[in-house]
C-alpha positions in Angstrom: 21.4 15.6 -3.9 18.5 17.0 -5.8 15.4 17.6 -3.7 13.3 19.2 -6.5 10.5 17.5 -8.4 10.3 17.4 -12.1 7.6 19.3 -14.0 6.0 15.9 -14.7 5.9 15.1 -11.0 4.5 18.5 -10.1 1.8 18.1 -12.7 1.0 14.6 -11.4 0.6 16.0 -7.8 -1.8 18.7 -9.1 -3.8 16.2 -11.1 -4.2 13.8 -8.2 -5.0 16.6 -5.7 -7.6 18.0 -8.0 -9.1 14.5 -8.5 -9.2 14.0 -4.7 -10.9 17.4 -4.1 -13.5 16.8 -6.7 -14.3 13.1 -6.6 -13.5 11.9 -3.1 -13.8 14.8 -0.6 -17.5 15.6 -1.3 -18.5 12.0 -0.7 -16.1 10.4 1.7 -18.0 11.2 4.9 -21.1 9.4 3.5 -19.0 6.4 2.3 -17.2 6.2 5.6 -20.4 6.2 7.6 -22.0 3.6 5.4 -18.9 1.4 5.2 -19.2 1.7 1.4 -16.4 1.1 -1.0 -17.0 3.2 -4.2 -15.8 1.2 -7.2 -16.2 4.2 -9.5 -13.0 5.6 -8.0 -10.9 2.7 -9.3 -12.4 3.3 -12.7 -11.4 7.0 -12.6 -7.9 6.2 -11.3 -7.5 3.8 -14.3 -8.6 6.5 -16.7 -6.0 8.8 -15.3 -3.3 6.1 -15.6 -2.7 6.0 -11.9 -3.2 2.2 -11.4 0.1 1.6 -13.2 1.9 4.9 -12.7 5.3 3.3 -12.1 5.0 0.3 -14.4 7.0 0.4 -17.7 5.1 1.4 -20.8 5.7 -1.9 -22.5 3.7 -3.5 -19.7 0.8 -1.1 -19.9 1.9 1.5 -17.4 2.8 5.1 -17.5 6.6 4.5 -17.1 7.0 7.1 -14.4 9.5 6.6 -11.5 8.8 5.1 -8.1 8.7 8.5 -6.3 5.8 9.4 -8.7 4.0 6.4 -7.1 4.8 8.0 -3.7 3.2 11.3 -4.8 0.1 9.5 -5.9 -0.2 7.6 -2.6 0.4 10.8 -0.5 -2.3 12.8 -2.3 -4.8 9.9 -2.3 -4.5 9.4 1.4 -5.0 13.1 1.9 -8.5 12.3 0.7 -8.9 8.9 2.5 -6.7 6.0 3.4 -9.1 3.6 1.6 -8.1 4.7 -1.9 -4.4 4.9 -1.2 -4.8 1.3 0.1 -6.3 0.3 -3.2 -3.3 1.6 -5.1 -0.9 0.2 -2.5 -2.3 -3.3 -2.9 -3.0 -3.3 -6.7 0.3 -1.6 -7.7 2.7 -1.9 -4.8 2.0 -5.4 -3.5 0.8 -7.1 -6.7 1.8 -5.4 -10.0 5.3 -4.4 -8.9 5.9 -8.0 -7.7 4.8 -9.4 -11.1 7.2 -6.9 -12.7 10.0 -8.2 -10.5 9.3 -11.9 -10.5 7.0 -12.7 -13.3 7.7 -14.5 -16.6 7.1 -12.7 -19.8 4.0 -14.8 -20.3 2.7 -13.9 -16.9 3.4 -10.2 -17.5 1.5 -10.2 -20.8 -1.5 -12.1 -19.3 -1.7 -10.4 -15.9 0.5 -7.3 -15.5 -0.5 -5.5 -18.7 -4.3 -5.5 -18.0 -3.6 -4.6 -14.3 -1.3 -1.6 -15.2 -4.0 -0.4 -17.6 -6.6 -0.7 -14.9 -8.6 -3.2 -16.9 -8.2 -5.7 -14.1 -7.8 -5.1 -10.3 -5.3 -7.0 -8.3 -4.8 -7.9 -4.6 -2.4 -9.7 -2.3 -3.1 -12.7 0.0 -0.5 -13.4 2.7 -2.1 -12.9 6.1 -4.2 -15.6 7.7 -6.2 -15.9 10.9 -3.2 -17.3 12.8 -0.4 -16.0 10.6 0.4 -12.3 10.6 3.9 -11.2 11.5 4.7 -14.9 11.9 4.4 -15.8 8.2 5.6 -19.4 8.7 2.5 -20.1 10.8 0.3 -20.1 7.6 -2.0 -23.1 7.0 -2.8 -22.6 3.3 -1.4 -25.4 1.2 -0.8 -26.0 -2.6 -0.4 -29.7 -3.4 1.4 -30.6 -6.7 -1.0 -32.7 -8.8 1.1 -32.9 -11.9 -0.2 -30.4 -14.3 -1.7 -28.2 -11.6 -1.6 -27.4 -7.9 -4.6 -28.0 -5.6 -5.0 -24.9 -3.4 -6.8 -25.1 0.0 -7.0 -22.6 2.9 -8.0 -19.0 3.7 -6.6 -15.5 4.0 -7.9 -12.6 6.1 -7.6 -8.8 6.2 -7.2 -8.8 2.5 -7.8 -5.4 0.9 -10.0 -5.4 -2.3 -11.2 -8.9 -1.3 -14.5 -8.5 -3.1 -13.2 -6.3 -5.9 -10.0 -7.7 -7.3 -9.9 -10.0 -10.3 -6.4 -11.4 -9.6 -4.8 -12.4 -6.4 -1.2 -13.1 -5.4 -1.6 -15.9 -2.9 1.1 -17.6 -0.8 0.8 -21.2 0.3 2.9 -24.1 1.6 4.1 -26.5 -1.1 6.4 -28.2 1.5 5.6 -27.6 5.2 8.7 -29.5 6.4 10.9 -26.7 4.9 9.1 -23.9 6.9 9.9 -20.5 5.2 11.7 -22.3 2.4 8.6 -24.4 1.6 6.3 -21.4 0.8 5.4 -20.7 -2.8 3.6 -17.9 -4.6 0.7 -18.3 -7.0 -1.4 -16.1 -9.3 -5.1 -16.9 -8.6 -8.2 -15.7 -10.5 -11.5 -14.9 -8.9 -13.5 -16.8 -11.4 -11.9 -20.2 -10.7 -14.1 -22.8 -9.1 -13.6 -23.0 -5.3 -12.8 -19.3 -4.8 -15.0 -17.2 -2.5 -14.6 -14.0 -0.5 -16.4 -12.2 2.3 -16.0 -8.6 3.5 -15.2 -7.6 7.1 -17.5 -5.0 8.6 -17.3 -3.0 11.8 -13.7 -1.8 11.4 -12.4 1.0 13.5 -11.1 2.8 10.5 -10.7 2.7 6.7 -14.4 2.0 6.6 -14.7 3.2 3.0 -12.3 0.4 2.0 -13.2 -3.2 1.0 -11.3 -5.5 3.4 -12.1 -9.2 4.1 -11.4 -12.9 3.8 -10.5 -15.2 0.9 -11.4 -18.9 0.8 -9.8 -21.5 -1.3 -11.6 -24.9 -1.7 -9.8 -27.3 -3.9 -8.9 -24.6 -6.5 -7.0 -26.0 -9.5 -4.1 -23.6 -10.1 -2.3 -24.2 -13.4 1.5 -24.8 -13.2 2.1 -21.7 -15.3 0.6 -19.6 -12.5 3.4 -20.4 -10.1 5.3 -17.1 -9.5 9.0 -17.7 -9.3 10.1 -21.1 -8.3 8.8 -23.5 -5.7 10.1 -22.4 -2.3 10.7 -18.8 -3.3 7.4 -17.6 -1.9 8.8 -16.1 1.3 11.4 -14.1 -0.7 8.7 -13.0 -3.1 6.4 -12.0 -0.2 9.1 -10.0 1.5 10.1 -8.2 -1.7 6.5 -7.4 -2.3 6.3 -5.9 1.2 9.3 -3.6 0.4 7.0 -2.1 -2.3 3.9 -2.1 -0.2 5.5 -0.6 2.8 6.9 2.1 0.6 3.4 3.1 -0.5 2.1 2.9 3.0 4.8 5.3 4.2 4.0 7.7 1.4 0.4 7.5 2.2 1.1 8.3 5.9 2.5 11.6 4.6 -0.9 12.3 3.2 -2.6 11.8 6.6 -0.1 14.2 8.2 -0.8 16.7 5.5 -4.5 16.4 5.8 -4.3 16.7 9.6 -2.1 19.8 9.3 -4.3 21.4 6.7 -7.5 20.8 8.7 -5.8 22.1 11.9 -4.4 25.2 10.3 -7.9 26.1 8.9 -9.5 25.5 12.3 -6.8 27.5 14.1 -7.7 30.6 12.1 -11.5 30.0 12.6 -11.7 29.4 16.3 -10.9 31.9 19.0 -10.5 31.5 22.7 -9.6 34.0 25.4 -9.8 36.8 22.8 -7.5 35.5 20.1 -7.2 32.8 17.5 -6.3 29.5 19.0 -3.3 29.4 16.7 -1.8 32.2 18.9 -1.6 29.8 21.9 1.8 28.3 22.3 0.7 24.8 23.1 -1.4 24.7 19.9 1.6 26.0 18.0 3.6 23.1 19.5 1.2 20.6 18.0 1.3 22.4 14.7 5.1 22.4 14.7 5.1 18.6 15.5 2.9 18.0 12.4 5.1 20.1 10.2 8.3 18.4 11.4 6.7 14.9 11.1 5.6 15.7 7.5 9.1 16.9 6.4 10.9 14.0 8.1 8.6 11.4 6.7 8.8 12.8 3.2 12.6 12.7 3.4 12.6 9.1 4.5 10.0 8.1 1.8 11.7 9.8 -1.1 15.1 8.5 -0.1 13.7 5.0 -0.3 12.1 5.9 -3.7 15.5 7.1 -4.9 17.1 3.8 -4.0 14.3 2.0 -5.9 14.9 4.3 -8.9 18.6 3.2 -8.8 17.6 -0.4 -8.8 19.0 -1.0 -5.3 17.5 -3.1 -2.5 16.1 -0.8 0.2 14.5 -3.1 2.8 16.1 -1.3 5.7 15.3 2.2 4.4 11.7 1.3 3.6 11.2 -0.2 7.0 12.4 2.9 8.7 10.2 5.1 6.5 7.1 3.0 7.1 7.7 2.8 10.9 8.4 6.5 11.4 5.8 8.0 8.9 3.0 5.9 10.3 3.8 6.8 13.9 4.0 10.5 12.9 0.7 10.2 11.0 -1.1 8.8 14.1 0.4 11.5 16.3 -0.6 14.2 13.8 -4.2 12.9 13.6 -4.4 12.6 17.4 -3.1 16.2 17.8 -5.6 17.4 15.1 -8.5 16.0 17.2 -7.0 17.7 20.3 -6.8 21.0 18.5 -10.4 20.7 17.4 -11.5 20.0 21.0 -15.0 18.7 21.4 -15.6 19.2 17.6 -12.7 16.8 16.9 -14.7 14.1 18.6 -17.5 14.5 16.1 -17.6 13.6 12.4 -18.7 17.2 11.7 -15.0 17.6 11.1 -12.8 15.1 9.2 -10.1 14.8 11.9 -11.8 11.9 13.8 -11.7 9.9 10.6 -8.0 10.7 10.1 -7.4 9.3 13.6 -9.4 6.1 13.1 -7.7 5.6 9.7 -4.2 6.2 11.0 -4.3 3.3 13.4 -4.4 0.5 10.8 -1.1 1.4 9.0 0.7 1.3 12.4 -0.3 -2.4 12.4 -0.4 -3.8 8.9 2.6 -4.5 6.6 4.8 -5.0 9.6 3.7 -3.7 13.0 5.5 -0.9 14.7 7.1 -3.5 16.9 8.4 -5.6 14.0 10.0 -2.5 12.4 11.5 -1.5 15.7 13.1 -4.9 16.0 14.3 -4.8 12.4 16.0 -1.4 12.8 17.6 -2.5 16.1 19.0 -5.6 14.4 20.3 -3.6 11.4 22.1 -1.2 13.8 23.6 -4.0 15.8 24.7 -5.9 12.7 22.5 -8.9 13.4 20.6 -8.3 10.1 22.0 -7.5 6.7 20.3 -7.4 3.3 21.6 -9.7 0.6 21.0 -9.0 -3.0 17.9 -10.6 -4.4 18.0 -12.9 -7.4 15.5 -10.6 -9.1 15.1 -6.9 -8.6 12.8 -4.2 -9.7 14.0 -2.5 -12.9 15.9 0.7 -12.3 14.3 3.9 -13.7 14.2 5.3 -16.4 12.9 2.1 -17.8 14.3 0.7 -21.1 12.0 2.0 -23.9 12.7 -1.0 -26.1 9.9 -3.6 -26.4 11.1 -7.1 -26.4 10.4 -9.1 -29.5 8.1 -11.4 -27.5 5.8 -8.5 -26.7 5.5 -7.1 -30.2 
């Protein structure tokens, strides 16, 4: 095993860290207080090539490996979860899914501008009555010959008011339950599409999250992703990628909590010595350090499997579950270390704690992942090879004739 990063990856980390320090850290307190999503950040991420960091060059991306995406997510979440979420949704849930399941025509039309950051993409699976129970969704797509007629709604959709393209899941045959769900590429500009932001969130207030509404939207047949009835498989494979980025981002929350706590431990004194000298404070610091190292090992192991072109649903689930739990604990301990000041937004740790709660819930709750891991261990669950997989890294440099 090789646990070292390449020079390219080290440079990537420094680049993203510098970007976060200069363009997010000075403003995030204000954005969070005002529940303001700053679109300028997406433009700057695009200029740096970070919206398609792990997409092959022939499809408009940087062609870096999947662990490079993890590095980007970790460093962005060190600034704020909102901007890691944007990359998670745009790249992990949408673009990587198009890379895996899309036709060459779909990749040319949608993936290339997304990887370049010219278009922003989002993912629409969750509904008011369909979260962990995907089969409870009510959104439908009725075959009308040369198009589908899409009706329904989605909720808790990141980038709801910002994205240009949406990967939307709907029933094409409700009688088949999971096997009757299909996936569609939907454009914001189509008649019958609308969105509405959700305000008053506990955390990730600097992010754009909300609802999507579909009122008799005509979806061309060529915008069906995969085959009819493959939507559930596509959704779950997308979540493998999204959960990977969420797990990587959680490492950033742990890192931010640890950095803030270390700084405060050296600044604050009680009973005649720095608070870092107290053993119970050291215990909390040690837990953060252990959580960071364990989480990184789980994340980068999943990334290595992705680089090898292997399915890693089990490993990604474990990484997502554990790293998000560690992140919440780290943020909670950071508030405790800061004492009364941790309860105030004078210091960033209260924001870390508020932000850290959402990843414990979305993209598979803690309870869902606990059940999954138990079923894997007991042999009740196994992962079968998918009909289509993400390309292994390094990506083939040759550009297909159809793309020239």
